[in-house]
Backbone as CSV, one residue per row, in Angstrom:
resi,resn,N_x,N_y,N_z,CA_x,CA_y,CA_z,C_x,C_y,C_z
1,UNK,0.976,-1.658,0.183,-0.111,-0.403,0.276,0.718,1.349,0.118
2,UNK,2.073,0.851,0.756,3.138,2.746,1.054,3.432,2.642,-0.451
3,UNK,4.055,1.233,-1.029,4.715,1.976,-2.482,3.316,1.819,-3.668
4,UNK,2.371,2.073,-3.504,1.053,2.338,-4.007,1.021,4.079,-4.280
5,UNK,1.440,4.339,-3.109,0.857,6.038,-2.661,2.203,6.307,-2.920
6,UNK,3.479,5.924,-2.954,4.425,6.887,-3.088,4.406,6.423,-5.174
7,UNK,4.242,5.261,-5.358,4.114,5.565,-7.396,2.572,7.361,-7.332
8,UNK,2.121,6.733,-6.900,0.740,7.913,-6.983,1.106,8.955,-7.121
9,UNK,2.184,9.777,-5.964,2.380,10.504,-5.259,3.568,11.227,-6.568
10,UNK,4.251,10.386,-6.950,5.273,10.788,-8.051,4.765,10.454,-9.414
11,UNK,3.801,10.038,-9.492,3.217,10.278,-10.708,2.321,11.553,-10.986
12,UNK,1.745,12.235,-9.913,1.378,13.173,-10.106,2.028,14.295,-10.105
13,UNK,3.229,14.260,-9.488,4.475,14.997,-8.998,4.880,15.628,-10.541
14,UNK,4.977,14.117,-11.565,5.272,13.989,-12.573,4.777,14.618,-13.585
15,UNK,3.307,14.608,-13.759,2.149,15.253,-14.723,2.244,16.884,-14.336
16,UNK,2.328,16.978,-13.184,2.068,18.677,-12.799,3.708,19.240,-12.987
17,UNK,4.583,18.338,-13.197,5.915,18.919,-13.423,6.190,19.197,-15.287
18,UNK,5.101,18.777,-15.569,4.853,18.066,-17.338,4.167,19.562,-17.418
19,UNK,3.201,19.405,-16.708,2.424,20.515,-16.916,2.798,22.270,-17.046
20,UNK,3.369,22.063,-15.755,4.241,23.451,-15.744,5.537,23.674,-16.607
21,UNK,6.012,22.884,-16.958,7.034,22.509,-18.131,6.665,23.588,-19.251
22,UNK,5.286,22.893,-19.673,4.219,23.721,-20.863,3.828,25.104,-20.620
23,UNK,3.290,25.370,-19.603,3.177,26.576,-19.526,4.410,27.540,-19.420
24,UNK,5.477,27.036,-18.953,7.063,27.945,-18.729,6.964,28.209,-20.793
25,UNK,7.154,26.783,-21.602,7.220,27.122,-22.721,6.428,27.715,-23.534
26,UNK,5.171,28.088,-23.167,4.096,29.026,-23.239,4.778,30.501,-23.264
27,UNK,4.783,30.860,-21.651,5.130,31.779,-21.945,6.840,32.322,-22.174
28,UNK,7.561,31.297,-22.325,9.005,31.641,-23.622,8.256,32.027,-24.663
29,UNK,7.528,31.094,-25.200,7.532,31.528,-26.659,6.253,32.755,-26.995
30,UNK,5.676,33.218,-25.826,4.627,34.556,-26.164,5.570,35.848,-25.742
31,UNK,6.912,35.230,-24.620,8.044,36.332,-24.580,8.654,36.594,-26.076
32,UNK,8.773,35.553,-26.713,9.705,35.454,-27.826,8.599,35.899,-28.866
33,UNK,7.721,35.818,-29.343,6.668,36.568,-30.407,6.380,37.961,-29.801
34,UNK,6.589,38.432,-28.375,6.166,39.476,-28.024,7.486,40.664,-28.877
35,UNK,8.723,40.037,-28.755,10.060,40.786,-28.725,10.061,40.579,-30.027
36,UNK,9.758,39.833,-30.362,9.806,39.898,-32.792,8.554,40.999,-32.724
37,UNK,7.391,40.923,-32.485,6.518,42.089,-32.583,7.251,43.646,-32.551
38,UNK,7.927,43.269,-30.911,8.202,45.173,-30.658,9.531,45.116,-32.206
39,UNK,10.035,43.996,-31.983,11.075,44.455,-33.268,10.700,44.776,-34.660
40,UNK,9.441,44.108,-34.508,8.701,44.774,-36.330,8.091,46.049,-36.321
41,UNK,7.950,46.418,-35.516,7.090,47.654,-35.348,7.548,48.917,-36.139
42,UNK,7.163,49.110,-37.476,7.667,50.064,-37.910,9.281,50.092,-38.598
43,UNK,9.159,48.538,-38.769,10.064,47.882,-39.759,10.464,47.931,-41.402
44,UNK,11.471,48.446,-41.529,11.636,48.861,-43.260,11.233,47.762,-43.890
45,UNK,9.949,47.884,-45.392,9.474,46.632,-45.753,7.914,46.509,-44.610
46,UNK,7.349,46.356,-43.755,6.426,46.352,-43.490,5.297,47.354,-43.832
47,UNK,3.773,46.857,-44.100,2.874,47.846,-44.174,2.986,48.953,-42.970
48,UNK,2.504,50.224,-43.072,2.273,51.191,-42.203,0.800,50.545,-41.072
49,UNK,1.463,51.163,-39.860,0.443,50.393,-38.851,-0.753,51.843,-38.564
50,UNK,-2.153,51.567,-38.580,-2.949,52.588,-38.269,-2.902,52.862,-37.208
51,UNK,-2.913,54.544,-36.641,-3.227,55.120,-35.311,-3.886,55.901,-35.318
52,UNK,-4.969,56.497,-34.514,-5.675,57.740,-34.521,-5.286,58.678,-33.491
53,UNK,-4.940,59.892,-33.584,-4.379,60.826,-32.550,-5.215,62.695,-33.326
54,UNK,-5.417,63.038,-31.855,-6.214,64.364,-31.988,-4.552,65.656,-32.665
55,UNK,-5.785,66.378,-33.420,-5.344,67.736,-33.860,-5.046,68.404,-32.558
56,UNK,-4.820,69.332,-33.249,-4.488,70.753,-32.274,-6.651,71.142,-31.184
57,UNK,-6.580,70.956,-32.218,-8.580,71.280,-31.848,-9.050,69.993,-31.142
58,UNK,-9.036,69.190,-31.347,-9.066,68.177,-30.942,-9.863,66.304,-31.571
59,UNK,-9.839,67.164,-32.556,-10.225,66.881,-33.541,-9.379,65.028,-33.741
60,UNK,-10.129,64.100,-34.013,-9.294,62.876,-34.124,-8.828,62.448,-35.469
61,UNK,-7.580,62.247,-35.997,-7.497,61.422,-36.897,-6.836,60.431,-37.101
62,UNK,-7.095,59.557,-38.294,-5.934,57.866,-38.552,-5.586,58.524,-39.279
63,UNK,-3.852,57.927,-39.382,-2.936,58.105,-39.914,-3.503,57.772,-41.352
64,UNK,-4.026,56.436,-41.700,-4.650,56.315,-42.783,-5.394,57.306,-43.811
65,UNK,-5.639,58.592,-43.150,-6.272,59.648,-43.876,-4.937,59.875,-44.748
66,UNK,-3.422,59.959,-44.581,-2.387,60.491,-45.063,-1.979,59.177,-46.093
67,UNK,-1.856,58.255,-45.324,-0.699,57.295,-46.135,-1.302,56.745,-46.724
68,UNK,-1.168,56.031,-48.328,-1.774,54.962,-48.595,-2.318,55.344,-49.328
69,UNK,-2.696,56.664,-49.725,-2.932,57.563,-51.077,-2.717,57.965,-51.976
70,UNK,-1.382,57.505,-52.328,-1.056,57.557,-53.622,0.476,58.698,-53.544
71,UNK,0.057,59.212,-52.032,1.817,60.243,-52.088,2.526,59.361,-50.964
72,UNK,3.337,59.933,-51.086,4.559,59.619,-49.962,4.721,60.367,-49.310
73,UNK,4.948,59.862,-48.116,4.649,60.242,-46.152,5.631,60.191,-45.438
74,UNK,6.290,61.202,-44.910,7.022,60.804,-43.808,6.278,61.642,-42.142
75,UNK,6.368,60.159,-41.826,5.640,60.531,-40.709,6.489,60.771,-39.758
76,UNK,6.550,62.406,-38.866,7.812,63.183,-38.133,7.375,62.687,-36.789
77,UNK,8.303,61.749,-35.846,8.440,61.922,-34.384,8.882,62.938,-33.786
78,UNK,8.528,63.925,-32.938,9.153,65.347,-32.507,8.524,65.558,-31.258
79,UNK,9.404,66.072,-30.591,8.676,67.276,-29.616,9.648,68.995,-29.076
80,UNK,8.752,69.720,-29.076,9.248,70.973,-28.662,10.348,70.846,-27.477
81,UNK,10.379,69.960,-26.786,11.217,70.258,-25.813,12.972,69.671,-26.599
82,UNK,12.684,68.873,-27.205,13.630,67.722,-27.793,14.850,68.913,-28.576
83,UNK,15.814,69.217,-28.340,16.694,69.464,-29.049,17.108,69.238,-29.930
84,UNK,17.711,67.894,-30.532,18.076,67.468,-31.321,16.412,67.545,-32.576
85,UNK,15.422,67.343,-31.998,14.315,67.161,-32.735,14.155,68.754,-33.767
86,UNK,14.605,70.262,-32.934,14.897,71.483,-33.506,15.912,71.385,-34.095
87,UNK,16.937,71.267,-33.760,18.056,70.872,-34.680,18.020,70.753,-36.314
88,UNK,16.887,69.234,-36.157,17.134,68.651,-37.327,15.802,68.966,-37.950
89,UNK,15.143,69.795,-37.312,13.537,70.456,-38.209,14.024,71.529,-39.822
90,UNK,14.992,72.107,-39.516,15.234,72.970,-40.913,15.618,71.805,-41.781
91,UNK,16.339,70.581,-41.499,16.095,69.342,-42.919,14.678,69.449,-43.585
92,UNK,13.869,68.687,-42.174,12.459,68.529,-42.627,11.829,69.511,-43.732
93,UNK,11.730,70.578,-42.857,10.776,71.767,-43.535,11.684,72.364,-44.827
94,UNK,12.838,71.838,-45.323,13.443,71.994,-46.483,13.081,70.944,-47.687
95,UNK,12.721,70.003,-46.603,12.358,68.452,-47.702,10.931,68.686,-48.248
96,UNK,10.162,69.278,-47.064,8.858,69.510,-47.314,8.771,70.224,-48.323
97,UNK,9.337,71.862,-48.127,8.911,72.694,-49.018,9.812,72.627,-50.634
98,UNK,10.598,71.429,-50.885,10.872,71.417,-51.911,10.114,70.311,-52.956
99,UNK,9.576,69.408,-52.312,9.130,67.976,-52.190,7.399,67.992,-52.593
100,UNK,7.133,69.085,-51.358,5.551,69.211,-51.401,5.022,69.302,-52.568
101,UNK,5.133,69.664,-53.557,4.820,69.993,-54.684,4.426,68.518,-55.911
102,UNK,5.529,68.395,-55.123,5.793,66.975,-56.387,4.836,65.770,-55.222
103,UNK,4.475,66.257,-54.333,2.830,64.778,-53.826,4.048,64.135,-52.569
104,UNK,4.653,65.211,-51.987,4.589,64.769,-50.753,4.241,65.252,-49.480
105,UNK,4.034,64.657,-48.462,3.151,65.113,-47.537,3.984,64.840,-46.126
106,UNK,3.820,65.721,-45.009,4.577,64.963,-43.563,3.218,64.860,-42.395
107,UNK,3.365,64.177,-41.733,2.167,64.362,-40.424,2.949,64.361,-39.183
108,UNK,3.469,65.436,-38.665,4.407,65.561,-37.405,3.019,64.947,-36.006
109,UNK,4.260,63.650,-35.575,3.415,63.179,-34.319,4.145,63.638,-33.222
110,UNK,3.641,64.257,-32.509,4.352,65.217,-31.266,4.276,64.504,-30.145
111,UNK,5.378,64.502,-28.835,5.371,63.507,-27.771,5.539,64.490,-26.523
112,UNK,4.615,66.096,-27.279,4.827,66.871,-26.134,3.843,66.644,-24.812
113,UNK,4.098,67.440,-24.047,3.136,66.887,-22.849,1.826,68.038,-22.556
114,UNK,2.405,69.267,-23.112,1.786,70.749,-22.865,1.063,71.180,-24.831
115,UNK,0.168,71.663,-24.668,-0.561,72.070,-26.126,0.127,73.221,-26.091
116,UNK,0.340,74.089,-25.214,1.321,75.700,-25.815,2.358,75.412,-26.466
117,UNK,3.378,74.545,-25.602,4.606,74.437,-26.243,4.547,73.977,-27.373
118,UNK,3.687,73.076,-27.881,3.583,72.483,-29.075,3.366,73.013,-30.120
119,UNK,2.707,73.741,-30.221,1.911,74.703,-31.228,2.989,75.421,-31.305
120,UNK,3.739,76.179,-30.038,4.478,76.962,-30.168,5.704,77.269,-30.891
121,UNK,6.177,75.850,-31.304,7.091,75.643,-31.413,7.106,74.695,-33.421
122,UNK,5.296,74.355,-33.327,5.305,74.401,-34.942,5.439,75.704,-35.828
123,UNK,5.113,76.695,-34.914,4.908,78.066,-35.345,6.432,78.703,-35.908
124,UNK,6.663,78.515,-34.588,8.317,79.066,-34.879,9.011,78.304,-35.379
125,UNK,9.145,76.846,-35.417,10.011,76.125,-36.214,9.849,75.793,-37.674
126,UNK,8.798,76.785,-38.071,8.262,76.943,-39.398,8.020,75.479,-39.881
127,UNK,6.845,74.714,-39.472,6.629,73.393,-40.186,4.937,73.556,-40.881
128,UNK,4.647,73.716,-41.648,3.739,74.034,-42.233,3.000,72.853,-42.614
129,UNK,2.784,71.799,-42.185,2.455,70.519,-42.475,0.765,69.595,-41.268
130,UNK,0.452,68.673,-41.194,-0.172,68.329,-40.379,0.585,68.019,-39.317
131,UNK,-0.114,67.940,-38.191,-0.053,67.711,-36.487,-0.764,66.798,-35.929
132,UNK,-0.219,66.018,-35.115,-1.104,65.473,-34.429,-0.537,65.090,-33.066
133,UNK,-1.435,65.190,-31.952,-0.604,64.348,-30.496,-1.840,64.094,-29.680
134,UNK,-1.542,63.494,-28.643,-2.248,63.158,-27.469,-1.974,63.644,-26.249
135,UNK,-0.431,64.689,-26.481,-0.209,65.063,-25.560,0.120,64.550,-23.939
136,UNK,0.479,62.651,-24.556,0.685,62.068,-23.833,2.258,61.475,-23.217
137,UNK,3.297,62.630,-23.925,4.313,62.075,-23.710,5.125,60.893,-24.164
138,UNK,6.070,60.120,-23.646,6.122,59.068,-23.903,5.017,57.527,-23.627
139,UNK,3.562,58.026,-23.534,2.866,57.135,-23.322,1.965,57.221,-24.510
140,UNK,2.219,58.010,-25.238,1.463,58.409,-26.372,1.124,57.279,-27.608
141,UNK,0.452,57.298,-28.439,0.033,55.306,-29.213,0.908,55.515,-30.228
142,UNK,1.600,56.488,-30.911,2.893,56.718,-32.070,3.208,55.940,-31.145
143,UNK,4.241,56.223,-29.771,5.384,55.263,-29.048,5.301,53.650,-29.078
144,UNK,4.066,54.007,-28.904,3.440,52.470,-28.367,3.208,50.896,-30.233
145,UNK,2.688,52.255,-30.996,2.324,51.509,-32.251,3.677,51.360,-32.883
146,UNK,4.591,52.660,-32.834,5.473,52.344,-34.003,7.429,51.964,-33.383
147,UNK,6.969,51.662,-31.710,8.285,51.371,-30.826,8.984,52.421,-31.142
148,UNK,8.400,53.628,-30.629,9.508,54.613,-30.855,10.396,54.771,-29.528
149,UNK,11.794,54.810,-29.275,11.959,55.351,-28.037,13.049,56.128,-27.839
150,UNK,13.321,57.025,-29.001,13.946,57.767,-28.813,13.428,59.073,-29.539
151,UNK,13.596,60.135,-29.818,12.964,60.910,-30.746,14.606,62.298,-30.997
152,UNK,14.553,62.851,-32.142,13.751,62.574,-33.286,14.045,61.265,-33.880
153,UNK,12.726,61.356,-34.768,12.836,59.401,-35.385,11.760,59.643,-36.268
154,UNK,11.587,59.213,-37.259,10.844,59.227,-38.482,10.828,58.123,-39.336
155,UNK,9.361,57.798,-40.204,9.718,56.809,-40.926,9.013,57.296,-42.395
156,UNK,9.688,56.737,-43.678,8.932,57.307,-44.789,8.026,56.396,-45.608
157,UNK,6.848,56.579,-45.737,5.732,55.868,-46.458,5.482,55.876,-48.361
158,UNK,5.844,54.900,-48.423,5.287,54.933,-50.213,3.867,54.875,-50.022
159,UNK,3.681,55.297,-51.150,2.666,56.007,-51.758,1.574,54.642,-51.454
160,UNK,2.019,53.595,-51.581,1.091,52.149,-51.154,0.720,51.897,-49.714
161,UNK,1.704,52.663,-48.951,1.673,52.092,-47.471,2.697,51.639,-46.860
162,UNK,3.775,51.147,-48.247,4.869,50.249,-47.127,5.931,51.133,-47.050
163,UNK,6.552,50.783,-45.092,7.175,52.077,-44.989,8.717,51.391,-45.892
164,UNK,9.658,52.588,-46.302,10.846,52.339,-46.613,11.974,52.670,-46.305
165,UNK,11.763,53.497,-45.137,12.730,53.905,-44.534,12.549,54.511,-43.495
166,UNK,13.652,54.441,-41.882,13.418,54.933,-40.734,15.016,55.949,-40.396
167,UNK,14.228,56.517,-39.508,15.017,57.343,-39.358,16.267,58.122,-40.009
168,UNK,15.582,59.080,-41.423,16.464,59.938,-41.765,16.198,60.943,-41.266
169,UNK,17.807,61.142,-40.703,18.374,62.641,-40.719,19.450,63.526,-41.729
170,UNK,19.003,64.409,-41.625,20.332,65.359,-42.208,20.250,65.018,-43.561
171,UNK,21.256,64.587,-44.118,21.197,64.698,-45.911,20.501,63.402,-46.149
172,UNK,20.202,62.430,-45.096,20.093,61.186,-45.600,18.515,61.016,-46.082
173,UNK,17.877,62.106,-45.715,16.811,62.341,-45.931,16.386,62.993,-46.969
174,UNK,17.325,64.271,-47.607,17.069,64.587,-48.914,17.598,63.495,-50.340
175,UNK,18.178,62.946,-49.552,18.950,61.884,-50.453,17.700,60.621,-50.968
176,UNK,17.337,60.124,-49.825,16.107,59.514,-50.147,15.070,59.644,-51.120
177,UNK,14.530,60.937,-50.541,13.729,61.728,-50.952,14.020,61.589,-52.808
178,UNK,15.209,62.219,-53.052,15.387,62.230,-54.050,15.519,61.193,-54.942
179,UNK,15.476,60.352,-54.700,16.123,58.601,-55.358,14.191,58.253,-55.286
180,UNK,14.058,58.372,-54.645,12.113,57.877,-54.671,11.323,58.597,-55.401
181,UNK,11.015,60.237,-55.475,10.468,61.149,-56.065,11.001,61.611,-56.970
182,UNK,10.341,61.325,-58.527,11.228,62.096,-59.076,10.325,63.157,-60.100
């Protein structure tokens, strides 16, 4: 009887161990899938991911209102408090002024927390394109959807909605636009 009890306990323990191993494997698989998803957010060659953000008046806009409609679109991640963003903006503005007549658009997605500095920067930095922000700083939807962990950052999206470049700064932005927009 004692042997049977020990045998049953060993059997139950083995079963529990096997089940917990499957759960651990599932958790490891889920973590790997999540990491892979994080790595492919906004990856070159992938289709853009839609998101919704408000404009300065609070009206909600979808990124798909601008992207995938036959124009090249630069989605520019920035903030008024970001020194490197301010330093980069003359390049972005020059690209907009040169290529906008050829069908190039920019959608600025700000990581600001406050409306006043955001809109002041839009005016002072000469950024005449569409601007959106939920004013949630790093908790913004754009950060989550595209895995943005540093700014300035950007995505160049083809007329078909495919991300063709990321992180174009300085002369790299102009060079890429010259290559793709004739």
